[in-house]
C-alpha positions in Angstrom: 16.2 4.5 28.8 13.4 7.1 30.4 10.2 5.2 30.3 9.1 7.9 28.3 11.5 7.3 25.2 10.2 3.7 26.1 7.0 4.8 25.3 8.2 7.7 22.3 10.0 5.3 20.6 7.5 2.5 20.2 4.7 5.3 19.4 7.5 5.7 16.2 7.8 2.3 15.4 4.0 1.6 14.9 3.0 5.2 12.8 5.6 3.7 10.9 5.2 0.1 10.5 1.5 1.2 9.6 2.6 3.4 7.1 4.7 0.6 6.0 1.3 -1.5 5.9 -0.3 1.5 3.9 2.4 1.6 0.6 1.9 -1.9 0.2 -1.7 -2.3 0.7 -1.6 0.8 -2.0 1.1 -1.3 -3.9 -1.2 -3.6 -5.1 -4.2 -1.4 -5.0 -2.5 -0.7 -8.1 -1.0 -2.7 -9.7 -4.7 -4.5 -9.4 -6.6 -1.4 -11.4 -3.8 -1.2 -13.8 -4.5 -5.4 -14.4 -8.1 -4.7 -14.4 -8.0 -2.1 -16.9 -5.1 -3.6 -19.1 -7.7 -6.1 -19.9 -9.7 -3.6 -20.0 -8.5 -1.9 -22.6 -7.7 -5.8 -24.1 -11.0 -7.1 -24.4 -11.9 -4.0 -26.3 -9.2 -3.4 -29.0 -9.9 -8.1 -29.7 -14.0 -7.0 -30.1 -13.6 -3.9 -32.4 
């Protein structure tokens, strides 16, 4: 492979890794937000 092709492949790999981290972080943030909302709903329902 030429140097240019290797550089493009490395850049693509890094871009995909960044995107995968973003997806994982988004899932965790979404789960935490859903848990907070569920707890708030539970406390509101239990208090009423």
